N, C-alpha and C positions, 0 to 999 in steps of 0.2 A: 580310615582311608580304603577305597574301595578298590575294584579289582579294574585297570583299564580297560575301557571297552566291552564292560559286561553285559551281555546278551541281554539279561532280565531287564536293564534301564533304558534298552536301545527304546520304547516306545515312548518312553519321555521325550527323546530328543526329538523324534518323528512329529509328536503332537506339540512341541515345542516352537520345530520351526514352523509348523503349520498355523498357531497361533501367532507367532513372530511377525507372518507372514500381513497375516490378518490384522496388525498392532501398525505395522507398515501401511500398509491400506487406509488405515483412520487418520494416520498422522498425515498423509498426503491430502485425504479429502478434506482435512478442518485444517492442519497448520501452512499447509502452503500458502491460503489466502492471504499471511502477514506478508507475504511477497510481491504477491500480483493482484490481491482485492482495492488496491488503490489507483492501479494501473487501467482495471477492468469500469470500477467506477466512475473514473475522469476521460472513460471513452478513447484512452489512448491506443488502447487494444483490446479487440476482441477476444471472448471467452475461448476461442479456438486456438487463437492466438497466444492467450497467456497460456493454455496449458503446455501447447509445444514447446514454449521458450522454457517452461519453470519447469519441463522434463529433461531438456537438455542439461540445465545448469542445477537441478535437484541432484542428478545422477554421476554429472561431474564432479559436483560437491564432495556427492556420497564416498566415491571410489578415489579421489584426489586425498582430500583433506579428512573423511570418513575416520582414521584408522584412530585419530587422537578418540577414544571413550574418554567420557567425561568423567572426572574419579569422584564427584558428587554423584551421580548415578547409580553408579558400579557399587562402590566403597565408602564414600564420603557420608551416605546415609546411615547405614546400620555397620554394625561389627563382625567382616564375615568371618572374622578368628576364632569368634562366639560357633561358626560351623563346625570347627574340627573335629573329627570323630562320626559328624552327623552327615555327611558330603550330599544322602542321598535325600534327606530333608529338606537340604538346600535346593538341589536339583529343582523339588517338588516346592518350594518356596518362588525360584524365579519363573513356574509354568505358570503357578499362579498369579503373579504380577504382571504378566503379559496377558495372561485373559483378562484380569480386574482393568489393564488400561485399555487393553482393545475395545472392551465392551463401553466404556463410557463413551470415549472417543467417538464411536459409531453411536451412540444414544446423543450426545453433543451433538454432534453432523447431523441426525435427521433433524431435530429441533434447531437447527439454523445458527446455533451457540459456539461461537469462537471460543474455546478453552484451552489452556496449555497442554500441551503432550506433555514437558517434563515436570510439571506438578501433577501428572497423571499416573508417570513412572514413578515418581517422590512417593506418591501415597498409596499407590499397591504396593510398594516394597517395603515401606514402613509396617503395612496391614502385615503381609506375613512375617515379618521381625516380630511385631508385637505377639503374634499368634503363635511362634516357637519360643520367644526368651522372653516374653513381658518388656514391661517398661526397660529393660537392662539391655536390650536388644539395639534400641534406639540410640542413635546422637541428637539428643533434644539440641546441642546448640546449632547443628546444622540445620535443623525446622525452622528455630528462631527464625536465622536467616531467610530462608524462604517463606517464612510467611511473612517477615516483616516487608519483603520483594512485592509482593498484594499490593501493596498499597505505595509502597517508594518508585518501581519500576514504571508505573504509568505516569504517575506524578513528573518524575524527571524525563520519561521523554515527551510527554505533552508539552511540559514548559521549553524543553531546547526546541520543538520544533513550532513552540508559539514563535519564540523568539526571533527565528531565522526567519519565517514569516512575516513579521512583522516589517524585520529588514529588508527582505526583500519587496514587499507592497511600498514601502517607502521611498526605495532608491530605485528600484525598478516600474514595477504596477501602477503605482499611482503619477506616472509620468506622463503628459503627450508623447513623447519619442519612445514607450516604453520598447516597442520591439529596438530600436538601435541600442539603447542600452543595454538588454536580455542580450544580444549580440554580442556585442562587445564583453560582455561579461561571463560569457560563455567557455572560453579558456580555464578562467579561474574555477568554473562550478566543477568542469570536469577533474582539473585537476587536484581538486581538493576530495572529490568523490572518489578520484581512480586513487589517491595516496592513501584515503583511510582502511578504501577495502583492500591494497596490497598489504597494511599493516595489517590487518585483521588475519587475513591468510600466513603471513609469513611471521609473524609473533608468538612466539609458542606452538609454532605449525607441526605438520606430521611428520613423526619419526621416519615413518617408512619412505617420505620423499626426502628427508633429511634436514626440513625446514626448521627442526627445534636444535640444531646446532648452528645456526646463525645466532650472531650474536644480537644485541641488540643495536649497535651504530651500525652493523650491517642492514638490518630490518631498518631504519632509519635510514640510510641511504637508497635503501632499492623501495621506499616508498615515496619520497620527494623526488628521488630520480624518476619515478615512473610517474611522477603528478607534473613535473614538467615537462617532461616526452612529451605526454598525452596533451600537455596547454600547449604545445609549440604545433604538434599536429593539428589539433582541432582549429587553432588561428589562422595555417596556411592552407587547411585543405578542408578542414570539417565546416565552419563559418559560413568559406564563400558559398559551398555546395549546397548548407542548411536555407542561406540565405535564397538562393533562387528557386529551390525545390517550395520553401513556404509562399515565397509569394506567388510562385506559380499555381500553389493549389489553392489560396485564399481568393487570387484576382486572375485567374487562368478560365477556364470554360465555363465558372459560373461567376464572374466578374460583373460588376452592376450593371441594371439594362440601364440604356437611358430613353431617359423618357420623352422620345419623340412624338409630336400630333398623330393622332390615329393610329399610335402602335396598340399592339393589345397588353402590355404592360402599363399603359397610362388610363385604357378604356377602363381596367378593374381593379385600380389602382386608390382606396380609399383614403381619406383622409387619416383615419389613426394608422392605418396600415403606413402609409409615409412617414411617419412620426417616428412609430416605433421601427422602422428599418433606417433610419436616422445612424451614421456611423461617423464623426467626428473628425476620424483622423482620414479618410479619404474618399472623395468623390468622382463623377464620373461627367465628361460631358461630352455635348451632341456627337463630336467627332471621335469618341469612344478613348480619349485619352484620362488619364487618372491625374486625378487634380488632389495638393495635398491642402489641410488648413492655411496656412500661409495664402497662399496662392489662389481659391477659391472661396474659402468662409472664413467667417470670424468668430470665435468661440471666448464671448468673455463671458466673465459671473458665471453665471448659471443657464446662457441663453448659447441654441445651437442655432446655428443661421447656415440654410442652404442654398445654395447659389443653382437655379434650374437654371436649362437650355433655351434658349429664344423660341418661340413660336411653340411652346408644348402647352397641352392641356391638359389636366387631370381630373376626371369624373369622381366624385366624391359624394359620401351617401352620409344619413345621418343614423345609421344601425347602429351605432357604436354606444348610444345614451342609455341610459335606464328606462324601462319602460316603452321603448322606441319613443321618446319624447326628442324633437329637436335643438339641438344645443342652440343658442343663440348667435354665433358668429358663425354657424356654418351654414353653407348653400342647399336649398332644398335639395331633394333626391335628383338625380342625373344633373343636376345643375356644374356645368364646367368651371373649374378654376381656373382662369387665362393667363400667361403669362409673359410678359413682354422681356425683352430682353435686360439680363442683369438684373432683374426683379428676383427678390427675396421673400422666402419664407422662414419666419422665426416662431420658438414654440419655445417656452418656458419649460425647462424640464426640471427645475427645483422640486417639485411637488411629486416628482416618479420618480427620481431616484437620489439614493445617498450616498455619501463617499465611504462608509464604515461597511455596507452591502445591507442595513438592516431595513427592516420593515417600518416607513412610517404611515402615518393616514390615509395616506391615499394609497398605499398598495393595501391593506384591511380592507378598505371598502371595497375595492376589486375584490379583493378573495369574498366577500360575502356576496357581492352582485352575482357571482359565478359561483356560488354556491361551494367554493373550494375552502380547504383548511389553511390557517395560516402556516403552518408548517410546508404545506404544495406552494402557495404564493410565496414565502421567502425563499422554495430551493430554485424556485425559476428565476431568482435575481443574483444567483451566485453561478457565474461564468467567467471567462477571462476571452480579452480581445483576444481574436484569432491570430493572429502571428505569433505574439507572446506566449500565446498558450502552444503551439505547435512546437517552440524552442524549448519549454519545459519538457515538453512530452517525450523529448528524443532522451531528455535528461532523467526524465521517471522510470523509463525501460532500461535505460544502464542501471540505476541504481537497485531496480527493481529484482534483474539479473543475476546481481551481484549477491543481492540478498539471498536470493535460491539457492545460490553457490554455497554460501556461506550456512544457510538452513540444512541444507542436505548431508553438509557435512558436521553439521554441529547435531541435528534431530536424526540421525539416522541412528544413532548411539541410543535414542529413546527406544525403538524398534529392538535393535541389536546386541542391546548392553547386557540386559539377563538372559538373551539368547547364547551370549559368548559365556558368561558363566554358568550356563548349565554343559556347552560346549565343550568349555577346558573340564570341569569334574568329570562330565563320561570320558571322555580322550585322554586323559591323565592320572584319573581315576582319585585326586584331590585341588584343594582349593589354590588356586595361585593368584598372587594381588598381582604382578605383572605378567601382562599375554600379549604374543606378538598375533594380530587380529589377521586373518587369510582374506584375501582380497576379495575370493568370492562371496564371501560373508557380506561383506560391504555392497557387493551388486546386488546381491538377495536383497538386503533392506533395500536399497535404492531402488530395484525395480517394482518392488511392491509401494512404496510412495509413490511412484510415479503413475501405476494405474490406479491408486486412489484417487489421484489427481483426477486423472480422466472422468472415470466412472462417479465420483460425489462430488468432487471440489468445487464444483460451480456454485454450490448453496450456501456455502462458507462465505466464497468468493463473492459474494452478491451481497451479503447481510455485512461486513470490513468494508466494500468499497462503495455500496450505494444506500443502504438500508440504513445507519448509524448517522451519516451528515453527507451532501452531496459533494465530491473531491471535484476540482479541477486540476489540471496540470501542474499549475505553480504552486496550490497546496499540496498535492500529490509529491511530490517533489521534495517539499521540506518534510512530510512525515517519514518519507524514508529515510533521508538524512538525518531526522532527530531518533528516531527510533534506535537507526543502526549503529549512531554516537552510545545511545543508553548500553544497549546491550555492548558494546565492544569496549567500554571503561567497567561497564560492572563483571563482564567476564575477566578482562586483563586484572582486577580485586579479587578473584575468588567470589564473588556473589554468586549464588546461584537465581537467575533471571530468567522470566519468559519472553520470548519475543511477541509472543499473543497479545498479554499485556500493554508492553511497551507502545505495538501498531494500535491497539484498542485505545489506549489515552490520547496519545497522539492523532489520532482523526478527530477523536469527541472536541480535544481542546482546540485546534486548530478550527475546527467547525466552528466554536463559538466564538472565537476570537474575528470570525467573518462576520457573524451573528449571531446571539442569541438564538434565534427561531427555529434556524435549522436545523439543528440537535435534537435527532428524536430520543428524546428523555426516558421513555418507557421503554425501549429496545434496551438504549443503555444498562437501566436497570435489571433488566434480565439479566447481561452479559454476565453485570458482576455479581447475580447473586449465582450463575454459575461459574464462574472462579470460585465462589466460598467453599462451594458442595465438590468441587475436584476433588480433592486430595481425599475425604472421607469414603466420596462415592466410589472412588478407583481402589482405595484402599479396602 
């Protein structure tokens, strides 16, 4: 046993706080991409907006629920009782664990690799235990669970996200009136999202806030009640507001331009541009009124019919054919395509678009003619219908915010877990299994995470949100929900799991469900290699 507050050991505490801040910086730069990487990739939030929202919820989570330091990180990996009588060695070990974890996270972030902060801490803690007490100093059963989670967590997360995405695509996205169906489903989505996150906060929650004293039935009442209340609010307040807002955004100042004779739009509107801009859900007549398919167009099989206003002329050019050769049915350069009242233009779109979003021969030929890679061409096809996409955008921000809150409460222990062990030994002179964590240490870790996010976090946000596969608001929403479900279930079962692994698994598998061509498999291979070497490198 050491003398409490031994001045000779003060230097270890000071260096420990410095290194812990660097570690929190690394976690903020790397792991926060889990929560908002998909939101940025789906163009729902800008990098600046994501950083601001993430800062608010990360810091709130660290202070409100971060007091529950993970037993697995602190005392489940190694036998802390083996350090009784050698407390100074335990302090040095905690300092080395902080240093190893921080160095590895910063190196991984520099190379844009999303690695697990939890596994980094596990590897570093195992490293000093092996050096101090050999194989007997490590709890190998716990290590086996962690190693198994490398494979299990991304598969389960990806599978759950893929199932949810297939259901949403079948019942909402593939329908002609997807926006209306999605709007009616909005209360259900909000209710489920709120209920899941309430459960994750209250079940075995912070003892500082008294959440750990809430019985299971109380947690269920709070979760279900919160979900029902949110559904009622969304049904009568949010849904009507979003409907007006989305329609104004989509059809407001940038609504379709009427192709009247002699207008600048008609004078420079090529045939290929006209075909590409057709949106089967809504058209605008010459008086500026919007007409829906059943009123102004017929969409049967694979044919899109566009009714143009009377007395309009569209200038067409043959510049879109390979080698500047004129297509057989294309008017010569500068020849006008005249439209009589109620005349129709039809374009077979079967060779351009497939239902599952995959590339067909027409796509591949166009990519080759433009000098593009098939990956680039495939990613151009991954989009959401504008109105439906905006609906899922609001849901995606909600899930990402709750994810950041939970991340702040959970992963702040990665930064301050070893620091708390170091501080307790210095303050009391002995090793203690149960400690009361000062709020100021939680704030210290939370601030470090937020600074790391602002300074360097955008690097990994780009990798998770854009480089692995293109993400739309609808797929981003199911990725957030699927990974959150997996982490929640695993945590309640006591299985150590990585939020990074879950999120990347969901991103890749949902991208694969959309189309096999849109996933950057070479980058995914590099991410897998980074996962494998995380624990030994940090250790």
